[in-house]
BABA-288652 format. One record per residue (C-alpha): residue in one letter; x, y, z. Coordinates in steps of 0.25 Angstrom, whole numbers, plus 5000, padded with zeros to 4 digits. Layout:
! BABA-288652
AXYZ;...
END
This chain:
! BABA-288652
M487849465014;T488649595017;Q488349735013;K489349805004;L489649935006;Y490849945001;Y490049934989;S488950034989;S489450134999;P491050114997;Y491450275005;T490750195018;T492050175029;E491050145043;W489550085046;E488849985055;T488549855050;K488149695057;I489149595057;K488249475050;R489549385052;T490749345059;F491649225058;E492949205062;Q493849105054;D495349075055;N495549155066;D495249265057;N493749345061;F492649395050;I491449485051;I490549475039;L489649635040;E488049655035;E488849775028;T490349795024;A491249925018;F492149815018;Y492749805006;P493449675005;T494549634997;G494349594981;G494349664967;G495949684970;Q495549794983;P495849764995;F494849745006;D494349865016;T494949865031;G494249945043;S493549895059;I492349825060;N491749875074;G493349905077;I493849775073;E494749775061;V494449725050;V495549645041;D494849595028;V493849575019;F493549485012;T492149435002;E491849295006;N490349204997;G490049374999;E490149415010;V491049515013;I492049465025;H492749575037;K494049515042;V494149565056;T495049565068;N494049525077;L492749505079;P491849595085;D490649575096;V489549635091;S488849635078;N488449765074;V489949835069;N490349965065;C491449955051;K492550055047;I493350055036;N494750095034;W494250195025;D496050225019;R495950105015;R494550085008;F494650235001;D496150164997;H495550054989;M494250124984;Q495150234978;H496350124973;H495250024967;S494350144959;G495950184955;Q496350064951;H494750064940;L495150204936;L496750144934;S496250034926;A495150114917;V496350214913;C497350084912;Y496350034901;S495750174894;L497350204890;F498350074888;D497049954888;A497749924899;L496549814904;T496749814920;V496849664926;S497249664940;F497049764950;H497749754965;L497649854978;G498949854985;S499149924999;E500349984994;Y500149994977;V499049994969;T499149884956;I498249874943;D498849764934;V498449804916;N498349714906;T499549794898;S500949754898;E501649884899;L501350034903;N502450124903;Q502350244911;H501750344898;Q500650254899;L500650254915;N500550414915;Q499450404906;I498750324914;E498850404927;K498750524922;E497250464916;V497050394929;N497250514937;K496350574927;Q494850504930;I495250524945;Y495450694941;K494050674935;N493250604947;R492650494941;P491250434949;I491650314952;H490450214953;T490150084957;Y488750004953;F488449854955;V487949794940;S487049684933;N487749574923;E486949684914;E487349794918;L488849734917;V489049714901;K488749854899;L489749894906;P491049924901;L491849854907;L493349814904;K493149654912;M492049604917;P491749574932;K491949414934;V490549434945;T489449404940;E488749484950;N488649614958;I489649654949;R490249804953;I490449934944;V491350024946;E491350144937;I492350244936;E491350344927;G491650374913;I492950284914;E492550124919;H491950024924;N492449924930;A491749794938;C492149804954;G491949784966;G492849864976;T492750014982;H493050124973;V492950274976;L491850364972;R492450454961;T493950434952;G494250554961;E494450474974;I495550394969;G496450524969;I497350494964;I498050384954;K499550364952;L500150244943;Y501650184954;K502350084944;T502049954934;E502349824934;K502149714923;Q501349614928;R501249484918;G500849554906;N500149654913;T500449784920;R500349814934;I500049984938;F500349994951;F499550124957;K498950204969;C497750304971;G497550414979;T497850384995;R499150314992;V499550424979;L499550534990;Q500450445000;G501050404991;I501550544988;N501650575002;E502650445003;S503450524991;Q503450654997;Q504150615008;I505050535003;L505450654993;S505550755007;N506450635013;L507450645002;S507450774998;A507650815012;K508850705015;F509350735001;N509050915006;T508650934990;G507150974986;R506550884981;D506550904965;D507950864969;I508150754973;L508350654961;N509550734958;R510150714972;L509750554971;E510450564960;K511750654964;W511750564977;E511750424967;E512950464960;D513550494974;H513150384978;K513750324964;Q515250384969;L515150344984;E514750224979;T516150204968;E517150264980;I516750144990;S516550044980;V518250094977;L518550114992;K517849984993;E518949934987;Q520250004991;L519749945006;N519549805001;Q521049804995;Y521649875008;Q520949785016;T521149625006;K522649675009;E522349695027;L521649565025;L522649485018;D523849495029;K522649415037;A522749325029;D522849185034;H523549085023;E522549115010;F521449135022;L520749285025;A520049295037;H519349435042;V518249505052;F517849645047;E517149715057;V516349785047;K516249745035;N515249765024;F514849625018;N515149645004;D516149715006;M516849615013;K516549495003;E517149574992;L518349585001;A518449465004;I518249404990;K519349494984;A520349444997;A520149294994;S520049324977;E521349404976;N522149344988;N521649194986;L520949195001;F520149125009;V519249255015;L518249245026;F517749375033;L516949425043;S516049525043;L515449575058;S514649665054;E513849615046;N514249465049;K514449425036;V515949325032;I516349305020;L517149185012;A517949185001;Q518849114991;N519449144978;G518948994977;T520448914981;Y520148844994;P519148724996;T518348795006;S517148834999;C516548995006;G515048935003;Q515148775007;F516048865021;L514848945024;K513748835021;Q514548715029;H514648825044;L513548965043;A512648875050;E513548855064;F513648995063;N512249055061;G512749105046;K512149115032;G512649155019;G513249045008;G514249084995;N515149004986;D516348934987;K517249064985;T516349164991;A515349145004;Q514649255016;A513749215027;A512949305038;F512749255052;A511549345061;A512849395071;R514249425072;E514649315082;D514149195071;A514849265061;E516349265070;K516049135073;F515849085059;Y517049175055;H518149115065;F517348995063;A517848995047;I519249045047;Q519348925056;K518748835045;I519248885034;A520948925038;G521048795042;N520648735030;
END
């Protein structure tokens, strides 16, 4: 069986070893090593990446007690040099140890027992068996968990027998009955765990809680540790700097400037709405002169579809017209009527759109369609005039 260096020496990043066996399956390549520091997926912790003799390791998993490494291709030698992607590994170590500490604090403060753990590439989460944690409680948890980080408590890992296990103050007994590994945060908790961990809580760096969500009667806590928190702070600082430059103000005044911007924006929207209404009235009067036997068709070179739709519905309802408008800037048409015409707008599109590479639909009174190309839109427009006006 492969010697698992990630248990005995989790800080190993490079080592020499021999290949025990290679095999291919479903066009994929796999290696089993005599010794490995590559951690396989398990216990909520993702697998390690790295290289074996310069060949990329893309997955690591266990099968029948063996650690199996999926690689991009097989080496042609038996003695190999292995390297761990340390940034990824240490990130996992920070977050796995951070999760243990966070779970212990949640339980000690609010009797909230962790029922699941997920270590993702963006967020890390735990689900705790309480229906709600308010912001004040989250602040208490965050303050306490970071306080324990600053104490730089030792973190021990070791294997125990069944007899030794029953003497430990575990909140949850492990499912396995042999090779039971304990992770102990000195003075805080004992937990059965097969993951990789830092040596002291200080290496977690910092734990930041971001938000909570309700999850099947439990509460899901989103958090980050260490390097990810620093990265997030740098990204937030960059956003603040960009906003400060854009609004030509200091960071402390950004919120005030945003509130002023929102007020100005709302005022502009009100003014635009009034101007659009006036424009629609003028355009309606102008277009009515083009109406032919209660049928009105018009092409707009540049017209926002929603504005065109609003204009069509208004013209149709107030003037007893069947309206056909085309926006060439968006390759879209709108049909509208007030319900007094026998031709159904939606049915007309359903019968003819496919011939012109169009997509859309609607009901008896209004229907709309979009076309892949300007040529298709124009062809449909002229076709519709002939069919509808002819009726």
